Every structure is written in C-alpha cells, then in structure tokens.
KEKE-3310 file (N, C-alpha, C; in steps of 0.2 Angstrom, whole numbers, plus 5000, padded with zeros to 4 digits):
npx = (5417:5428:5441:5450:5464:5470:5466:5472:5485:5486:5484:5495:5506:5503:5506:5519:5523:5524:5513:5497:5483:5471:5458:5460:5463:5452:5442:5438:5451:5450:5443:5452:5461:5471:5485:5486:5485:5496:5506:5519:5516:5516:5520:5526:5533:5548:5558:5564:5564:5576:5585:5584:5572:5565:5557:5546:5540:5526:5530:5542:5553:5564:5566:5578:5579:5589:5594:5584:5592:5603:5597:5592:5604:5609:5601:5607:5616:5610:5610:5602:5593:5579:5577:5584:5576:5564:5568:5571:5558:5551:5558:5555:5542:5541:5547:5539:5527:5530:5532:5518:5512:5518:5513:5499:5499:5503:5492:5481:5485:5484:5471:5465:5463)
npy = (5563:5562:5566:5574:5577:5565:5556:5561:5560:5546:5542:5547:5541:5528:5527:5530:5519:5518:5517:5511:5505:5516:5514:5511:5523:5532:5535:5541:5543:5535:5524:5517:5502:5494:5492:5502:5514:5513:5516:5527:5544:5557:5573:5585:5591:5596:5606:5601:5592:5594:5599:5591:5582:5584:5574:5574:5566:5563:5557:5563:5558:5559:5559:5560:5559:5556:5568:5570:5568:5561:5550:5545:5543:5532:5522:5519:5509:5497:5481:5476:5483:5485:5485:5497:5506:5504:5508:5522:5527:5524:5533:5545:5546:5544:5556:5566:5563:5566:5580:5583:5579:5588:5600:5597:5596:5609:5616:5611:5615:5629:5631:5627:5613)
npz = (5560:5573:5576:5565:5562:5567:5557:5546:5550:5552:5538:5532:5540:5537:5523:5524:5530:5543:5552:5559:5550:5541:5546:5559:5565:5563:5572:5588:5600:5611:5606:5599:5595:5607:5603:5593:5601:5608:5600:5594:5593:5582:5584:5579:5564:5557:5546:5530:5514:5507:5516:5527:5538:5554:5566:5579:5593:5603:5615:5617:5611:5596:5578:5565:5550:5535:5522:5507:5496:5501:5505:5493:5487:5494:5488:5477:5480:5479:5470:5460:5447:5448:5461:5465:5458:5465:5478:5476:5472:5484:5493:5488:5490:5504:5508:5502:5508:5522:5521:5518:5530:5538:5534:5537:5551:5554:5549:5556:5569:5567:5565:5577:5579)
capx = (5423:5429:5448:5452:5471:5471:5465:5478:5492:5485:5485:5502:5510:5502:5509:5526:5524:5525:5508:5492:5479:5467:5452:5462:5463:5447:5438:5441:5457:5447:5440:5457:5464:5477:5491:5486:5486:5503:5511:5521:5511:5520:5517:5529:5538:5551:5563:5562:5567:5582:5589:5582:5567:5565:5551:5546:5535:5523:5534:5549:5558:5564:5570:5581:5581:5594:5590:5581:5597:5607:5593:5592:5611:5610:5597:5611:5620:5607:5613:5597:5589:5572:5578:5586:5570:5559:5570:5570:5551:5550:5561:5551:5535:5542:5548:5533:5522:5533:5530:5511:5511:5520:5508:5493:5500:5503:5485:5477:5487:5482:5464:5463:5460)
capy = (5561:5566:5568:5574:5576:5558:5553:5564:5557:5539:5541:5548:5536:5521:5528:5530:5512:5518:5517:5507:5507:5522:5513:5511:5530:5536:5537:5544:5539:5529:5519:5513:5496:5495:5492:5509:5519:5513:5518:5534:5549:5562:5580:5590:5589:5602:5605:5600:5586:5595:5600:5585:5583:5582:5572:5574:5562:5565:5555:5566:5555:5562:5556:5565:5555:5559:5572:5566:5567:5556:5543:5542:5540:5525:5518:5516:5503:5490:5478:5475:5489:5485:5487:5504:5510:5504:5512:5529:5528:5524:5539:5551:5545:5545:5563:5569:5562:5570:5587:5583:5578:5594:5605:5595:5598:5616:5618:5609:5620:5635:5631:5624:5606)
capz = (5562:5579:5576:5558:5562:5568:5551:5542:5553:5550:5531:5531:5543:5533:5517:5526:5532:5550:5557:5558:5544:5542:5550:5566:5568:5560:5577:5594:5603:5616:5602:5595:5598:5612:5599:5590:5606:5611:5595:5594:5590:5579:5586:5575:5559:5555:5541:5523:5511:5505:5522:5532:5542:5561:5568:5586:5595:5610:5621:5618:5606:5590:5573:5560:5544:5531:5517:5502:5491:5504:5505:5486:5485:5496:5484:5471:5482:5477:5464:5455:5444:5450:5469:5465:5457:5470:5483:5474:5473:5491:5496:5485:5493:5511:5509:5500:5514:5528:5519:5518:5537:5541:5532:5540:5558:5554:5547:5562:5575:5566:5565:5583:5579)
cpx = (5426:5436:5451:5460:5473:5471:5470:5484:5492:5487:5492:5507:5509:5506:5517:5528:5526:5519:5502:5488:5474:5461:5454:5462:5457:5442:5441:5447:5455:5444:5445:5459:5470:5483:5492:5488:5493:5508:5513:5517:5516:5516:5520:5533:5541:5556:5560:5566:5574:5587:5589:5576:5569:5558:5551:5539:5532:5527:5541:5554:5558:5568:5572:5583:5585:5590:5588:5587:5602:5603:5593:5599:5612:5606:5602:5616:5616:5610:5608:5594:5583:5572:5579:5580:5565:5561:5569:5563:5549:5552:5557:5545:5536:5543:5542:5528:5524:5531:5522:5509:5513:5515:5501:5493:5500:5495:5481:5479:5484:5474:5461:5460:5465)
cpy = (5566:5569:5568:5574:5569:5554:5555:5560:5549:5538:5542:5543:5529:5522:5528:5523:5512:5518:5512:5509:5513:5520:5513:5518:5534:5538:5540:5540:5533:5523:5515:5507:5498:5496:5499:5514:5519:5515:5525:5539:5555:5569:5586:5587:5596:5601:5604:5594:5588:5596:5595:5587:5581:5580:5571:5570:5564:5563:5558:5564:5559:5558:5561:5560:5559:5563:5567:5564:5561:5549:5540:5540:5533:5520:5515:5511:5497:5488:5478:5482:5490:5488:5494:5508:5510:5508:5519:5531:5529:5531:5545:5551:5547:5553:5568:5569:5566:5577:5588:5583:5585:5599:5603:5597:5605:5619:5616:5613:5626:5636:5628:5617:5601)
cpz = (5567:5579:5569:5558:5563:5561:5546:5544:5551:5543:5529:5534:5539:5527:5518:5528:5540:5555:5555:5552:5546:5546:5557:5569:5566:5566:5583:5597:5607:5612:5598:5599:5602:5608:5596:5595:5609:5606:5596:5590:5588:5581:5582:5570:5557:5550:5534:5520:5510:5510:5527:5536:5549:5563:5575:5588:5602:5616:5622:5613:5600:5585:5568:5554:5539:5526:5512:5497:5494:5504:5498:5484:5488:5492:5479:5473:5481:5471:5459:5453:5447:5458:5469:5463:5462:5476:5482:5475:5480:5495:5494:5489:5500:5512:5507:5506:5520:5527:5520:5526:5540:5540:5536:5547:5558:5553:5554:5568:5573:5566:5572:5583:5582)
residu = (MET:LYS:HIS:PRO:ILE:ALA:LEU:VAL:ALA:ALA:CYS:THR:LEU:THR:ALA:LEU:GLY:LEU:GLY:PRO:GLY:VAL:SER:ALA:LEU:ALA:GLY:ALA:ALA:GLU:ASP:LEU:PRO:ALA:THR:ALA:ARG:GLU:ARG:ALA:VAL:ILE:VAL:GLU:VAL:THR:GLY:ASP:ALA:ALA:ASN:GLY:PHE:GLY:ILE:THR:TYR:ALA:ASP:GLY:ASP:ALA:LEU:PHE:PRO:PRO:THR:ASP:SER:GLU:ALA:ARG:ALA:GLU:CYS:SER:GLU:TYR:ASP:ALA:ARG:LEU:ALA:ARG:VAL:ARG:CYS:ARG:VAL:GLY:VAL:ARG:THR:TRP:TYR:ARG:ASP:LEU:GLY:ASP:LEU:GLN:ARG:SER:LEU:ALA:TYR:ALA:ALA:GLU:HIS:GLY:ARG)
# end
C-alpha cells in the first residue's frame, strides 16, 4: 500500500458519509478516479467532541460542526422514536470517527507518513 494515511482517511470519511469507498483511495493518488481526486482532502482535525471539532481541508476551507451534545440535542426534534435513535447513533459514530481521524493524522505526521 503506497499511501496508508489515504486508506485511513478513506475509511473514516466513508464511515462519516463524506468520502468515496475505501477501494477508491487504497492506491496512489494518481491511480484515483477523477471524482475522488477532486474531493476535499482533510489535512487537520482539531478539538474534541465535547468542545467541538475543527476540520481543515487542503484547499483552505474549514468546517466546525457543533459539539456532540448539541448534535444529539437536535436528534430529539425528530418525531419518530426510530429516527431519534438513528440520529443519535449517527452522531456518536460521526464524532468517534472524527476522533479516530484526528489521531490517525497525528500519528502519520509524527511518523513521517
């Protein structure tokens, strides 16, 4: 595998519903389909779920999602119980995966990958 951080990012982004499938990022960047190359690349994740994450992209854009408690609170606005549960599970998964991506990026930077 030429780019291990690309695979980690692909797995996390796919879990977050933000990226292409793992197979699209398993090889070198030049081997990626044009649509995958054009997608935003996350270069840094700061913060934490309790205080809010900051997501920085290679093109300079940034995203600051609400804290996990704010996001979960919005789930209570769904009328159906199943929709509320599905929303809460999605929020927990999203913030868990953002933390995983943050640790993966730090590991890759520390180990020169």
